[in-house]
PDB file of N, CA, C and O in Angstrom:
ATOM      1  N   UNK A   1     123.017 100.317  49.578  1.00  0.00           N
ATOM      2  CA  UNK A   1     121.621 100.272  49.963  1.00  0.00           C
ATOM      3  C   UNK A   1     121.523 100.429  51.471  1.00  0.00           C
ATOM      4  O   UNK A   1     122.222  99.737  52.211  1.00  0.00           O
ATOM      5  N   UNK A   2     120.685 101.307  51.927  1.00  0.00           N
ATOM      6  CA  UNK A   2     120.568 101.630  53.343  1.00  0.00           C
ATOM      7  C   UNK A   2     120.006 100.475  54.161  1.00  0.00           C
ATOM      8  O   UNK A   2     120.308 100.377  55.350  1.00  0.00           O
ATOM      9  N   UNK A   3     119.200  99.599  53.571  1.00  0.00           N
ATOM     10  CA  UNK A   3     118.599  98.506  54.324  1.00  0.00           C
ATOM     11  C   UNK A   3     119.623  97.505  54.828  1.00  0.00           C
ATOM     12  O   UNK A   3     119.360  96.795  55.798  1.00  0.00           O
ATOM     13  N   UNK A   4     120.776  97.435  54.195  1.00  0.00           N
ATOM     14  CA  UNK A   4     121.826  96.512  54.611  1.00  0.00           C
ATOM     15  C   UNK A   4     122.672  97.077  55.740  1.00  0.00           C
ATOM     16  O   UNK A   4     123.451  96.347  56.354  1.00  0.00           O
ATOM     17  N   UNK A   5     122.532  98.360  56.020  1.00  0.00           N
ATOM     18  CA  UNK A   5     123.409  99.027  56.986  1.00  0.00           C
ATOM     19  C   UNK A   5     122.696  99.252  58.309  1.00  0.00           C
ATOM     20  O   UNK A   5     121.471  99.353  58.371  1.00  0.00           O
ATOM     21  N   UNK A   6     123.490  99.326  59.352  1.00  0.00           N
ATOM     22  CA  UNK A   6     122.983  99.585  60.702  1.00  0.00           C
ATOM     23  C   UNK A   6     123.634 100.855  61.235  1.00  0.00           C
ATOM     24  O   UNK A   6     124.723 101.230  60.799  1.00  0.00           O
ATOM     25  N   UNK A   7     122.972 101.512  62.170  1.00  0.00           N
ATOM     26  CA  UNK A   7     123.508 102.699  62.816  1.00  0.00           C
ATOM     27  C   UNK A   7     124.007 102.310  64.199  1.00  0.00           C
ATOM     28  O   UNK A   7     123.279 101.697  64.979  1.00  0.00           O
ATOM     29  N   UNK A   8     125.249 102.666  64.501  1.00  0.00           N
ATOM     30  CA  UNK A   8     125.835 102.363  65.804  1.00  0.00           C
ATOM     31  C   UNK A   8     126.749 103.486  66.247  1.00  0.00           C
ATOM     32  O   UNK A   8     126.906 104.486  65.547  1.00  0.00           O
ATOM     33  N   UNK A   9     127.350 103.317  67.411  1.00  0.00           N
ATOM     34  CA  UNK A   9     128.251 104.319  67.992  1.00  0.00           C
ATOM     35  C   UNK A   9     129.586 103.644  68.276  1.00  0.00           C
ATOM     36  O   UNK A   9     129.625 102.529  68.797  1.00  0.00           O
ATOM     37  N   UNK A  10     130.687 104.324  67.930  1.00  0.00           N
ATOM     38  CA  UNK A  10     132.015 103.796  68.227  1.00  0.00           C
ATOM     39  C   UNK A  10     132.189 103.793  69.741  1.00  0.00           C
ATOM     40  O   UNK A  10     132.153 104.840  70.388  1.00  0.00           O
ATOM     41  N   UNK A  11     132.377 102.605  70.289  1.00  0.00           N
ATOM     42  CA  UNK A  11     132.512 102.433  71.738  1.00  0.00           C
ATOM     43  C   UNK A  11     133.980 102.437  72.161  1.00  0.00           C
ATOM     44  O   UNK A  11     134.329 102.965  73.217  1.00  0.00           O
ATOM     45  N   UNK A  12     134.832 101.846  71.329  1.00  0.00           N
ATOM     46  CA  UNK A  12     136.266 101.762  71.639  1.00  0.00           C
ATOM     47  C   UNK A  12     137.032 101.510  70.342  1.00  0.00           C
ATOM     48  O   UNK A  12     136.480 101.029  69.353  1.00  0.00           O
ATOM     49  N   UNK A  13     138.327 101.853  70.377  1.00  0.00           N
ATOM     50  CA  UNK A  13     139.206 101.626  69.231  1.00  0.00           C
ATOM     51  C   UNK A  13     140.436 100.881  69.734  1.00  0.00           C
ATOM     52  O   UNK A  13     141.056 101.278  70.721  1.00  0.00           O
ATOM     53  N   UNK A  14     140.784  99.783  69.037  1.00  0.00           N
ATOM     54  CA  UNK A  14     141.966  98.990  69.382  1.00  0.00           C
ATOM     55  C   UNK A  14     142.753  98.748  68.101  1.00  0.00           C
ATOM     56  O   UNK A  14     142.509  97.772  67.392  1.00  0.00           O
ATOM     57  N   UNK A  15     143.697  99.636  67.806  1.00  0.00           N
ATOM     58  CA  UNK A  15     144.460  99.541  66.559  1.00  0.00           C
ATOM     59  C   UNK A  15     143.573  99.857  65.374  1.00  0.00           C
ATOM     60  O   UNK A  15     143.036 100.960  65.275  1.00  0.00           O
ATOM     61  N   UNK A  16     143.411  98.891  64.465  1.00  0.00           N
ATOM     62  CA  UNK A  16     142.547  99.114  63.308  1.00  0.00           C
ATOM     63  C   UNK A  16     141.175  98.463  63.480  1.00  0.00           C
ATOM     64  O   UNK A  16     140.393  98.399  62.532  1.00  0.00           O
ATOM     65  N   UNK A  17     140.884  97.981  64.691  1.00  0.00           N
ATOM     66  CA  UNK A  17     139.571  97.399  64.985  1.00  0.00           C
ATOM     67  C   UNK A  17     138.767  98.390  65.819  1.00  0.00           C
ATOM     68  O   UNK A  17     139.219  98.873  66.857  1.00  0.00           O
ATOM     69  N   UNK A  18     137.568  98.677  65.336  1.00  0.00           N
ATOM     70  CA  UNK A  18     136.647  99.581  66.025  1.00  0.00           C
ATOM     71  C   UNK A  18     135.531  98.740  66.623  1.00  0.00           C
ATOM     72  O   UNK A  18     135.029  97.825  65.972  1.00  0.00           O
ATOM     73  N   UNK A  19     135.140  99.039  67.850  1.00  0.00           N
ATOM     74  CA  UNK A  19     134.042  98.319  68.489  1.00  0.00           C
ATOM     75  C   UNK A  19     132.812  99.212  68.438  1.00  0.00           C
ATOM     76  O   UNK A  19     132.777 100.286  69.037  1.00  0.00           O
ATOM     77  N   UNK A  20     131.803  98.742  67.707  1.00  0.00           N
ATOM     78  CA  UNK A  20     130.591  99.512  67.466  1.00  0.00           C
ATOM     79  C   UNK A  20     129.499  99.034  68.412  1.00  0.00           C
ATOM     80  O   UNK A  20     129.177  97.847  68.451  1.00  0.00           O
ATOM     81  N   UNK A  21     128.939  99.953  69.166  1.00  0.00           N
ATOM     82  CA  UNK A  21     127.828  99.643  70.071  1.00  0.00           C
ATOM     83  C   UNK A  21     126.545  99.649  69.261  1.00  0.00           C
ATOM     84  O   UNK A  21     126.163 100.673  68.695  1.00  0.00           O
ATOM     85  N   UNK A  22     125.878  98.501  69.208  1.00  0.00           N
ATOM     86  CA  UNK A  22     124.610  98.353  68.506  1.00  0.00           C
ATOM     87  C   UNK A  22     123.657  97.660  69.459  1.00  0.00           C
ATOM     88  O   UNK A  22     123.805  96.470  69.734  1.00  0.00           O
ATOM     89  N   UNK A  23     122.672  98.401  69.966  1.00  0.00           N
ATOM     90  CA  UNK A  23     121.811  97.959  71.046  1.00  0.00           C
ATOM     91  C   UNK A  23     122.697  97.556  72.227  1.00  0.00           C
ATOM     92  O   UNK A  23     123.478  98.382  72.699  1.00  0.00           O
ATOM     93  N   UNK A  24     122.605  96.331  72.715  1.00  0.00           N
ATOM     94  CA  UNK A  24     123.448  95.933  73.847  1.00  0.00           C
ATOM     95  C   UNK A  24     124.714  95.214  73.402  1.00  0.00           C
ATOM     96  O   UNK A  24     125.491  94.770  74.248  1.00  0.00           O
ATOM     97  N   UNK A  25     124.944  95.087  72.095  1.00  0.00           N
ATOM     98  CA  UNK A  25     126.103  94.377  71.562  1.00  0.00           C
ATOM     99  C   UNK A  25     127.286  95.306  71.310  1.00  0.00           C
ATOM    100  O   UNK A  25     127.110  96.498  71.062  1.00  0.00           O
ATOM    101  N   UNK A  26     128.478  94.753  71.375  1.00  0.00           N
ATOM    102  CA  UNK A  26     129.690  95.457  70.980  1.00  0.00           C
ATOM    103  C   UNK A  26     130.277  94.659  69.813  1.00  0.00           C
ATOM    104  O   UNK A  26     130.812  93.567  70.002  1.00  0.00           O
ATOM    105  N   UNK A  27     130.171  95.217  68.610  1.00  0.00           N
ATOM    106  CA  UNK A  27     130.504  94.500  67.379  1.00  0.00           C
ATOM    107  C   UNK A  27     131.852  94.968  66.844  1.00  0.00           C
ATOM    108  O   UNK A  27     132.028  96.164  66.611  1.00  0.00           O
ATOM    109  N   UNK A  28     132.820  94.054  66.640  1.00  0.00           N
ATOM    110  CA  UNK A  28     134.101  94.450  66.053  1.00  0.00           C
ATOM    111  C   UNK A  28     133.933  94.781  64.568  1.00  0.00           C
ATOM    112  O   UNK A  28     133.238  94.075  63.837  1.00  0.00           O
ATOM    113  N   UNK A  29     134.579  95.864  64.136  1.00  0.00           N
ATOM    114  CA  UNK A  29     134.467  96.290  62.741  1.00  0.00           C
ATOM    115  C   UNK A  29     135.762  96.949  62.293  1.00  0.00           C
ATOM    116  O   UNK A  29     136.536  97.454  63.107  1.00  0.00           O
ATOM    117  N   UNK A  30     135.980  96.934  60.993  1.00  0.00           N
ATOM    118  CA  UNK A  30     137.110  97.643  60.381  1.00  0.00           C
ATOM    119  C   UNK A  30     136.551  98.681  59.425  1.00  0.00           C
ATOM    120  O   UNK A  30     135.384  98.615  59.040  1.00  0.00           O
ATOM    121  N   UNK A  31     137.381  99.635  59.045  1.00  0.00           N
ATOM    122  CA  UNK A  31     136.971 100.661  58.098  1.00  0.00           C
ATOM    123  C   UNK A  31     136.877 100.072  56.694  1.00  0.00           C
ATOM    124  O   UNK A  31     137.678  99.218  56.316  1.00  0.00           O
ATOM    125  N   UNK A  32     135.899 100.531  55.931  1.00  0.00           N
ATOM    126  CA  UNK A  32     135.773 100.082  54.544  1.00  0.00           C
ATOM    127  C   UNK A  32     136.900 100.685  53.712  1.00  0.00           C
ATOM    128  O   UNK A  32     137.594 101.594  54.167  1.00  0.00           O
ATOM    129  N   UNK A  33     137.076 100.189  52.524  1.00  0.00           N
ATOM    130  CA  UNK A  33     138.123 100.690  51.631  1.00  0.00           C
ATOM    131  C   UNK A  33     137.906 102.156  51.265  1.00  0.00           C
ATOM    132  O   UNK A  33     138.863 102.841  50.904  1.00  0.00           O
ATOM    133  N   UNK A  34     136.671 102.656  51.350  1.00  0.00           N
ATOM    134  CA  UNK A  34     136.380 104.055  51.040  1.00  0.00           C
ATOM    135  C   UNK A  34     137.095 105.011  51.991  1.00  0.00           C
ATOM    136  O   UNK A  34     137.366 106.155  51.629  1.00  0.00           O
ATOM    137  N   UNK A  35     137.402 104.552  53.206  1.00  0.00           N
ATOM    138  CA  UNK A  35     138.072 105.418  54.177  1.00  0.00           C
ATOM    139  C   UNK A  35     139.543 105.646  53.826  1.00  0.00           C
ATOM    140  O   UNK A  35     140.169 106.543  54.390  1.00  0.00           O
ATOM    141  N   UNK A  36     140.102 104.869  52.921  1.00  0.00           N
ATOM    142  CA  UNK A  36     141.495 105.061  52.514  1.00  0.00           C
ATOM    143  C   UNK A  36     141.694 106.437  51.892  1.00  0.00           C
ATOM    144  O   UNK A  36     142.798 106.981  51.932  1.00  0.00           O
ATOM    145  N   UNK A  37     140.630 107.005  51.315  1.00  0.00           N
ATOM    146  CA  UNK A  37     140.701 108.324  50.664  1.00  0.00           C
ATOM    147  C   UNK A  37     140.734 109.466  51.673  1.00  0.00           C
ATOM    148  O   UNK A  37     141.221 110.555  51.367  1.00  0.00           O
ATOM    149  N   UNK A  38     140.228 109.224  52.853  1.00  0.00           N
ATOM    150  CA  UNK A  38     140.064 110.297  53.845  1.00  0.00           C
ATOM    151  C   UNK A  38     141.090 110.175  54.953  1.00  0.00           C
ATOM    152  O   UNK A  38     141.435 109.073  55.381  1.00  0.00           O
ATOM    153  N   UNK A  39     141.575 111.325  55.414  1.00  0.00           N
ATOM    154  CA  UNK A  39     142.544 111.304  56.510  1.00  0.00           C
ATOM    155  C   UNK A  39     141.837 111.269  57.864  1.00  0.00           C
ATOM    156  O   UNK A  39     142.434 110.857  58.859  1.00  0.00           O
ATOM    157  N   UNK A  40     140.583 111.694  57.915  1.00  0.00           N
ATOM    158  CA  UNK A  40     139.828 111.715  59.164  1.00  0.00           C
ATOM    159  C   UNK A  40     139.308 110.309  59.448  1.00  0.00           C
ATOM    160  O   UNK A  40     138.676 109.691  58.591  1.00  0.00           O
ATOM    161  N   UNK A  41     139.569 109.815  60.631  1.00  0.00           N
ATOM    162  CA  UNK A  41     139.111 108.501  61.066  1.00  0.00           C
ATOM    163  C   UNK A  41     138.053 108.678  62.158  1.00  0.00           C
ATOM    164  O   UNK A  41     138.100 109.655  62.905  1.00  0.00           O
ATOM    165  N   UNK A  42     137.110 107.755  62.258  1.00  0.00           N
ATOM    166  CA  UNK A  42     136.131 107.868  63.341  1.00  0.00           C
ATOM    167  C   UNK A  42     136.806 107.712  64.703  1.00  0.00           C
ATOM    168  O   UNK A  42     137.831 107.044  64.835  1.00  0.00           O
ATOM    169  N   UNK A  43     136.213 108.336  65.696  1.00  0.00           N
ATOM    170  CA  UNK A  43     136.752 108.265  67.053  1.00  0.00           C
ATOM    171  C   UNK A  43     135.640 107.820  68.005  1.00  0.00           C
ATOM    172  O   UNK A  43     134.475 107.754  67.616  1.00  0.00           O
ATOM    173  N   UNK A  44     135.994 107.526  69.215  1.00  0.00           N
ATOM    174  CA  UNK A  44     135.034 107.087  70.221  1.00  0.00           C
ATOM    175  C   UNK A  44     133.910 108.114  70.355  1.00  0.00           C
ATOM    176  O   UNK A  44     134.159 109.311  70.499  1.00  0.00           O
ATOM    177  N   UNK A  45     132.681 107.631  70.305  1.00  0.00           N
ATOM    178  CA  UNK A  45     131.508 108.488  70.432  1.00  0.00           C
ATOM    179  C   UNK A  45     130.882 108.882  69.103  1.00  0.00           C
ATOM    180  O   UNK A  45     129.769 109.408  69.087  1.00  0.00           O
ATOM    181  N   UNK A  46     131.573 108.639  67.977  1.00  0.00           N
ATOM    182  CA  UNK A  46     131.024 108.976  66.662  1.00  0.00           C
ATOM    183  C   UNK A  46     129.929 107.996  66.262  1.00  0.00           C
ATOM    184  O   UNK A  46     130.022 106.798  66.531  1.00  0.00           O
ATOM    185  N   UNK A  47     128.890 108.521  65.614  1.00  0.00           N
ATOM    186  CA  UNK A  47     127.837 107.690  65.045  1.00  0.00           C
ATOM    187  C   UNK A  47     128.307 107.203  63.680  1.00  0.00           C
ATOM    188  O   UNK A  47     128.818 107.986  62.880  1.00  0.00           O
ATOM    189  N   UNK A  48     128.133 105.913  63.415  1.00  0.00           N
ATOM    190  CA  UNK A  48     128.593 105.334  62.146  1.00  0.00           C
ATOM    191  C   UNK A  48     127.530 104.424  61.543  1.00  0.00           C
ATOM    192  O   UNK A  48     126.698 103.853  62.249  1.00  0.00           O
ATOM    193  N   UNK A  49     127.581 104.305  60.224  1.00  0.00           N
ATOM    194  CA  UNK A  49     126.817 103.288  59.517  1.00  0.00           C
ATOM    195  C   UNK A  49     127.766 102.132  59.254  1.00  0.00           C
ATOM    196  O   UNK A  49     128.915 102.345  58.869  1.00  0.00           O
ATOM    197  N   UNK A  50     127.290 100.908  59.459  1.00  0.00           N
ATOM    198  CA  UNK A  50     128.158  99.753  59.248  1.00  0.00           C
ATOM    199  C   UNK A  50     127.372  98.585  58.681  1.00  0.00           C
ATOM    200  O   UNK A  50     126.168  98.446  58.899  1.00  0.00           O
ATOM    201  N   UNK A  51     128.093  97.750  57.945  1.00  0.00           N
ATOM    202  CA  UNK A  51     127.543  96.495  57.444  1.00  0.00           C
ATOM    203  C   UNK A  51     127.834  95.424  58.484  1.00  0.00           C
ATOM    204  O   UNK A  51     128.995  95.138  58.775  1.00  0.00           O
ATOM    205  N   UNK A  52     126.798  94.837  59.037  1.00  0.00           N
ATOM    206  CA  UNK A  52     126.963  93.844  60.091  1.00  0.00           C
ATOM    207  C   UNK A  52     127.178  92.483  59.461  1.00  0.00           C
ATOM    208  O   UNK A  52     126.281  91.937  58.819  1.00  0.00           O
ATOM    209  N   UNK A  53     128.356  91.944  59.645  1.00  0.00           N
ATOM    210  CA  UNK A  53     128.689  90.600  59.165  1.00  0.00           C
ATOM    211  C   UNK A  53     128.771  89.697  60.391  1.00  0.00           C
ATOM    212  O   UNK A  53     129.777  89.692  61.100  1.00  0.00           O
ATOM    213  N   UNK A  54     127.738  88.954  60.631  1.00  0.00           N
ATOM    214  CA  UNK A  54     127.630  88.169  61.866  1.00  0.00           C
ATOM    215  C   UNK A  54     128.687  87.085  61.988  1.00  0.00           C
ATOM    216  O   UNK A  54     129.025  86.677  63.099  1.00  0.00           O
ATOM    217  N   UNK A  55     129.213  86.612  60.870  1.00  0.00           N
ATOM    218  CA  UNK A  55     130.199  85.525  60.940  1.00  0.00           C
ATOM    219  C   UNK A  55     131.629  86.026  60.786  1.00  0.00           C
ATOM    220  O   UNK A  55     132.542  85.221  60.600  1.00  0.00           O
ATOM    221  N   UNK A  56     131.842  87.327  60.859  1.00  0.00           N
ATOM    222  CA  UNK A  56     133.191  87.860  60.708  1.00  0.00           C
ATOM    223  C   UNK A  56     133.276  89.295  61.205  1.00  0.00           C
ATOM    224  O   UNK A  56     132.434  89.755  61.975  1.00  0.00           O
ATOM    225  N   UNK A  57     134.305  89.985  60.750  1.00  0.00           N
ATOM    226  CA  UNK A  57     134.499  91.380  61.133  1.00  0.00           C
ATOM    227  C   UNK A  57     133.584  92.256  60.278  1.00  0.00           C
ATOM    228  O   UNK A  57     133.602  92.166  59.050  1.00  0.00           O
ATOM    229  N   UNK A  58     132.793  93.095  60.922  1.00  0.00           N
ATOM    230  CA  UNK A  58     131.889  93.994  60.214  1.00  0.00           C
ATOM    231  C   UNK A  58     132.676  95.118  59.554  1.00  0.00           C
ATOM    232  O   UNK A  58     133.882  95.246  59.764  1.00  0.00           O
ATOM    233  N   UNK A  59     131.982  95.939  58.747  1.00  0.00           N
ATOM    234  CA  UNK A  59     132.651  96.975  57.971  1.00  0.00           C
ATOM    235  C   UNK A  59     131.963  98.325  58.160  1.00  0.00           C
ATOM    236  O   UNK A  59     130.769  98.463  57.893  1.00  0.00           O
ATOM    237  N   UNK A  60     132.721  99.319  58.621  1.00  0.00           N
ATOM    238  CA  UNK A  60     132.197 100.674  58.793  1.00  0.00           C
ATOM    239  C   UNK A  60     132.226 101.362  57.439  1.00  0.00           C
ATOM    240  O   UNK A  60     133.271 101.431  56.792  1.00  0.00           O
ATOM    241  N   UNK A  61     131.060 101.877  57.006  1.00  0.00           N
ATOM    242  CA  UNK A  61     130.968 102.479  55.680  1.00  0.00           C
ATOM    243  C   UNK A  61     130.980 104.004  55.713  1.00  0.00           C
ATOM    244  O   UNK A  61     131.435 104.631  54.756  1.00  0.00           O
ATOM    245  N   UNK A  62     130.491 104.613  56.790  1.00  0.00           N
ATOM    246  CA  UNK A  62     130.504 106.075  56.862  1.00  0.00           C
ATOM    247  C   UNK A  62     130.292 106.561  58.290  1.00  0.00           C
ATOM    248  O   UNK A  62     129.761 105.850  59.143  1.00  0.00           O
ATOM    249  N   UNK A  63     130.721 107.784  58.519  1.00  0.00           N
ATOM    250  CA  UNK A  63     130.512 108.459  59.798  1.00  0.00           C
ATOM    251  C   UNK A  63     129.364 109.434  59.610  1.00  0.00           C
ATOM    252  O   UNK A  63     129.336 110.179  58.630  1.00  0.00           O
ATOM    253  N   UNK A  64     128.418 109.437  60.538  1.00  0.00           N
ATOM    254  CA  UNK A  64     127.251 110.305  60.451  1.00  0.00           C
ATOM    255  C   UNK A  64     127.494 111.575  61.269  1.00  0.00           C
ATOM    256  O   UNK A  64     128.104 111.536  62.338  1.00  0.00           O
ATOM    257  N   UNK A  65     127.017 112.670  60.755  1.00  0.00           N
ATOM    258  CA  UNK A  65     127.143 113.944  61.464  1.00  0.00           C
ATOM    259  C   UNK A  65     126.090 113.989  62.564  1.00  0.00           C
ATOM    260  O   UNK A  65     124.914 113.722  62.318  1.00  0.00           O
ATOM    261  N   UNK A  66     126.517 114.329  63.778  1.00  0.00           N
ATOM    262  CA  UNK A  66     125.608 114.440  64.905  1.00  0.00           C
ATOM    263  C   UNK A  66     125.085 115.870  64.953  1.00  0.00           C
ATOM    264  O   UNK A  66     125.820 116.788  65.317  1.00  0.00           O
ATOM    265  N   UNK A  67     123.837 116.061  64.593  1.00  0.00           N
ATOM    266  CA  UNK A  67     123.234 117.396  64.528  1.00  0.00           C
ATOM    267  C   UNK A  67     123.063 118.023  65.908  1.00  0.00           C
ATOM    268  O   UNK A  67     122.927 119.242  66.009  1.00  0.00           O
ATOM    269  N   UNK A  68     123.067 117.222  66.975  1.00  0.00           N
ATOM    270  CA  UNK A  68     122.875 117.756  68.328  1.00  0.00           C
ATOM    271  C   UNK A  68     124.142 118.412  68.870  1.00  0.00           C
ATOM    272  O   UNK A  68     124.069 119.175  69.834  1.00  0.00           O
ATOM    273  N   UNK A  69     125.303 118.133  68.274  1.00  0.00           N
ATOM    274  CA  UNK A  69     126.548 118.690  68.777  1.00  0.00           C
ATOM    275  C   UNK A  69     126.836 120.080  68.248  1.00  0.00           C
ATOM    276  O   UNK A  69     127.814 120.703  68.663  1.00  0.00           O
ATOM    277  N   UNK A  70     126.009 120.582  67.341  1.00  0.00           N
ATOM    278  CA  UNK A  70     126.264 121.919  66.790  1.00  0.00           C
ATOM    279  C   UNK A  70     125.461 122.973  67.481  1.00  0.00           C
ATOM    280  O   UNK A  70     125.561 124.150  67.136  1.00  0.00           O
TER     281      UNK A  70
END
């Protein structure tokens, strides 16, 4: 469900922890289990949808295509 997800930008990567910029916050997140199927991993500057878990590590669910880069 889209209402549970937030849109952010990958600010930094430290091993398997991604730091997602959401407004003025930098939120630590890991890739969801769905990413195990794909060899492409998000990189710094990518737009992502993530589930924000305020009491733990958030979960990146998908990478969004940036239409302005084409």
